[in-house]
N, C-alpha and C positions, 0 to 999 in steps of 0.2 A: 925745387922749381918746378920740377915734373908732377909733384903731389899739388901745387898749388893752381897748376894749370889745368888738372883734372877737376878739381872743386870748382872753380869758375865756369868750366865747362859743362858740370853736371849742374850746379844753379840755373846758368844761362839755360838749359835745355828744360829744366821741369819749369821755368818761367814760358818758354816757348809752345808747352805743351798746356799750358792754362792751370798751371797750379798756384793756387790764390787763397790760402788760408790765411785770414784775418780776424783779429779780434779788434773790433773796432765800432765806437759808435756811429748809428747813421747821421747822416748830416742832415737830410732830408726826409722827414716820414709824415705821412697823412692818413688819417681815419675818417670816412664821409660814411654815411649812413642814408637808407630809404624804408619810409613805413607809411601806410595808408593810414590816415586818419578820417574817417566820415566817409570812407572811400576815394579821398583825396590823396594823390603822394605828395606826402612831405620829406624835403630833402634837409638833412644837416650835415654837421661836420663838427670834428674838435679842434680848436685850434693850438692847444700844447699837447703834443704826442712826443713821446721818448721811446726811442728804441735801441737795444742793444743787440747785434748779430755776431757770432761768431761763426764764419763760413769756410768750409773748404771744399772746393770743388773736386777733389779727388778723393776725397772719402765724406761726401755731404752727411752721412749718419752720424759724424762727429760735431755737427753744425748744433747753432744754438740759436733759439730765437725768443726777444723778451722785449714786451712793450708795455708802457704805463701810460696812460690817458688821462689827464686832470680833468674831472667833470666838469669843474667851473669853467671849462674853456667852450662847452657845449654852443652851437651856431646853428640856428634854423632858420635866421632871418626877421624873427620876431622878438622883442627883448622879453615880452610878458611870457610868452610862451616856452623861451629859454628859462626865465626864473622859476616858472612854473615845473619844468622837467627836474631843474634842480633841486625839488621840495623832497619830502622824505615818501611821497606816495611813488616818486619816480626812483631817481638815482640817489636822493639823500646824501648830496655833496656834502653837507654839515659833518655826518657821522661816515661816511665813506668816499672821501675827496678822490680816488683814483680807482679805474678800470686798469686791473691788471693781465697781461697774458704770459706764458712762460712753457716754454716747450719742455717736453721729455723725450720726444722720439721724433726723431728726422729720416724721414725712407726718401732715395732718390727713384723716381717713375720714369725719368727719361734725363736725357743732358739738360734740359730747359724746366723741368718740372720737379716740384719735392712735395712729398705729402708731411704735412707738419701736425703732430698731436701734441697738444699742452694741456694747461689747465687755465681757463679763463675766470677770473674773477670782479663780478658785479655786486655792488652792495656787500653782502653777509654770504654769499653762494660762489661755491666754486664748483666748477663742471668742467669735465674733459670734453676737448673738441678737436677735430680732425678738418685741416683745412687744404686746399689745393694751391700751392704758391708757384708762380710763373717765374722763373731766373732769366733776366733778359740783361745780358751785357752791353752796355753803354760808353763805349771808349776806355775810360780809366775809373768805370763806377760800375756798379751791377745793382739793378732794379729788382726789387722782388715784389711780386703784383698777386694779389688774392681778392677775391669776391665769393663771400659765404653768407648763408642765413642763419640766424638764433632766434630761437623763441623767445621773448622777450620775458614770458611769465616764468621761464624754469629760473630767473635768474632774480624774480621777485620787485619786475618793474612795472608799474602802473596796473597794479592787478586787479583794481576796480573801473578800470577804462573799458566799455562795451563798445567805443566806437573806433578805437586803436585796434589796427591789426595785430595778432599776437605775432608775428614772421617779421622780423627786421633785415633788410639786406646790408651787409657791411662791405666796405672796399677800404681794402689796406694796402699800402703803399710803402715801400723804405728802399731809400738809395745808399746803398753802401760804398763810399769812396774809397778805390784801392790806394794802397801807398805808392 
């Protein structure tokens, strides 16, 4: 009986201290972007985004982050432009239907900030990227939020376009619901 009490007490203490290792699919993920085209900002997003997050607030280095974007779900507000972006010159959604990110290193910068290094695959190109992710507790969920810039030319996207900026700003959010 005494042992049972101590086990229950230890579990309750861990939860009170913020112990939240979880393996789950995040229920809400979003990816939006901003790029200049002929000097004008173009905003867009992807409607179909999946993420898998394994997060341990006590040992963030044991955490992992994966994301899959369905290229065909691109939305810029103009259907004709969306179709053009799906063509082989840009994302080539027929041959490369997904954009994939998979972390291989997670470092805690402080209680609410992570540095995540992982491989980003767009089309046939995979490159390592490093992003800063803000960790925000919201009741029974944790929001992971990041804004970062990539060079589209490094991934072979729109290489012949001279009006499109090389740099794309990505805003990525995922909400992990705690059990």
